[in-house]
C-alpha positions in Angstrom: 118.6 100.7 99.8 115.5 98.7 100.0 113.6 98.2 103.3 114.4 101.7 104.5 118.3 100.5 104.8 120.7 103.3 104.9 122.8 104.0 101.9 126.4 104.3 102.3 127.7 105.6 99.0 131.1 105.5 97.8 132.9 106.5 94.8 132.2 103.5 92.6 130.0 101.2 94.7 127.6 101.4 97.5 126.9 99.6 100.7 123.5 99.2 102.4 123.2 99.1 106.0 120.3 97.0 107.0 117.4 97.8 109.2 116.9 95.5 112.0 115.1 92.3 111.0 116.1 92.2 107.2 118.5 90.0 105.1 119.6 89.4 101.7 122.2 90.9 99.5 120.4 94.4 99.4 118.4 93.5 102.7 115.2 93.2 101.0 114.0 89.9 102.6 112.6 90.3 106.0 113.7 87.7 108.7 110.4 86.8 109.7 111.1 85.5 112.9 113.3 88.3 114.1 110.6 90.9 112.7 107.7 89.0 114.5 109.6 89.1 117.8 110.6 92.8 117.5 107.0 93.8 116.7 105.7 91.8 119.6 108.2 93.4 121.9 107.2 96.9 120.5 103.4 96.3 121.0 103.9 94.9 124.7 106.0 97.9 125.5 103.5 100.4 123.8 100.6 98.8 125.9 102.8 99.2 129.0 103.4 103.0 128.1 107.1 102.3 127.7 108.8 104.5 125.1 111.4 102.4 122.9 114.4 105.0 123.1 118.0 104.7 123.2 120.9 106.1 125.2 124.6 106.9 124.3 127.0 107.8 127.1 130.5 108.9 126.5 133.2 109.7 129.3 135.9 111.7 127.9 138.5 114.5 128.6 140.0 117.2 126.4 141.8 120.5 126.3 140.4 121.3 122.9 137.7 124.0 122.5 136.3 122.4 119.4 135.3 119.2 117.9 132.8 116.6 117.0 132.1 114.4 120.1 129.5 112.1 118.5 127.2 111.9 115.2 124.0 110.0 115.0 122.5 109.2 111.4 119.0 107.8 110.8 117.2 107.5 107.5 116.0 111.0 107.3 117.4 112.5 110.5 120.8 113.3 112.0 122.2 114.8 115.1 125.5 115.8 116.2 126.9 116.7 119.5 130.1 119.0 119.3 132.3 121.0 121.5 132.4 124.6 120.5 133.8 127.1 122.5 134.6 124.7 125.2 130.8 123.9 125.5 128.5 120.9 124.4 126.5 122.0 121.6 123.2 119.5 120.3 122.4 119.9 116.7 119.6 118.1 115.1 117.9 117.8 112.0 114.9 115.6 112.5 113.6 115.7 109.0 109.8 117.1 109.0 110.3 118.0 112.6 113.2 120.6 111.5 116.4 121.8 112.8 117.4 122.2 116.2 120.7 123.7 117.9 120.9 123.7 121.8 123.7 124.8 124.1 124.2 123.3 127.4 124.7 125.9 130.1 128.1 127.8 130.3 129.8 124.7 131.5 133.6 124.6 130.2 134.5 120.8 129.2 137.8 121.6 127.7 139.5 121.5 131.0 141.4 118.3 130.9 139.1 116.9 133.6 136.8 113.8 133.0 133.3 114.4 132.0 130.4 112.2 131.2 128.1 113.1 128.4 124.8 111.1 127.9 122.2 111.4 125.2 118.8 109.8 125.8 116.7 109.8 122.8 112.9 109.1 123.0 110.0 109.4 120.6 109.1 113.0 121.2 112.1 114.3 123.2 115.7 114.3 123.6 117.5 114.6 126.9 121.1 115.9 127.2 123.0 115.0 130.5 126.4 116.2 131.5 128.4 115.2 134.5 125.0 113.8 136.1 124.3 117.3 137.3 123.2 119.3 134.3 119.9 118.1 132.2 118.3 119.6 129.2 115.3 118.2 127.7 114.8 119.0 124.2 111.6 118.3 121.9 113.2 117.0 118.9 110.1 115.2 117.1 112.4 112.0 117.4 115.4 111.1 115.9 115.7 107.5 114.1 119.1 106.4 114.9 120.5 103.8 112.2 124.3 104.1 112.9 126.6 106.4 115.1 130.2 107.6 114.8 132.5 108.6 117.8 134.9 111.6 117.4 133.7 112.9 113.9 131.1 113.0 111.0 131.7 110.3 108.5 133.4 111.4 105.5 130.4 110.8 103.1 128.3 112.9 105.3 130.6 116.2 105.5 128.8 119.4 104.9 132.0 121.2 105.7 135.4 119.3 105.1 137.2 121.5 107.6 134.8 120.2 110.4 137.4 119.2 113.3 137.3 115.8 114.9 137.5 115.1 118.5 140.8 115.8 120.1 141.3 114.1 123.7 140.7 110.8 125.5 137.7 108.8 125.5 137.5 106.3 128.4 134.0 104.8 128.4 131.3 104.3 125.6 128.0 102.9 126.8 125.2 102.3 124.2 121.6 101.5 126.1 123.7 101.3 129.1 125.9 98.5 127.9 129.7 99.3 127.9 
């Protein structure tokens, strides 16, 4: 896909997911005013020392000891938040920055109680927060997020078709602190 769009390949066709600020059949045309505004905002935030990051927060409950809670996909990066043996595990493949696998402390989340997991992604680091008590900062080299999936890894990106999806209830999903 042109202009660093994300290609979503299917059996007999493809779809391009446009990067912000591009238009056209294959997202080859830059929306000048929108792109100019985004560049201006980024320059201003950089001068102020503000890191353009994102956050995703999920409030959930489950009795299942494994499954995919959240999957993030970028142009050359990806990250997955899994439940494995009843614990949160963060797995990232940030392109040239490499592969990272990180377990949150031995806190069981497959107890049927409501839990809140928040992922904050910045340029050089990612913060994992569980139930507003347990925090881990991970140097990831930055994850460029173009799309995310809740509850499973999209079928076109399966490395292992036996990867279980999330089984439980999701009460709240926040993207950049917006419900």
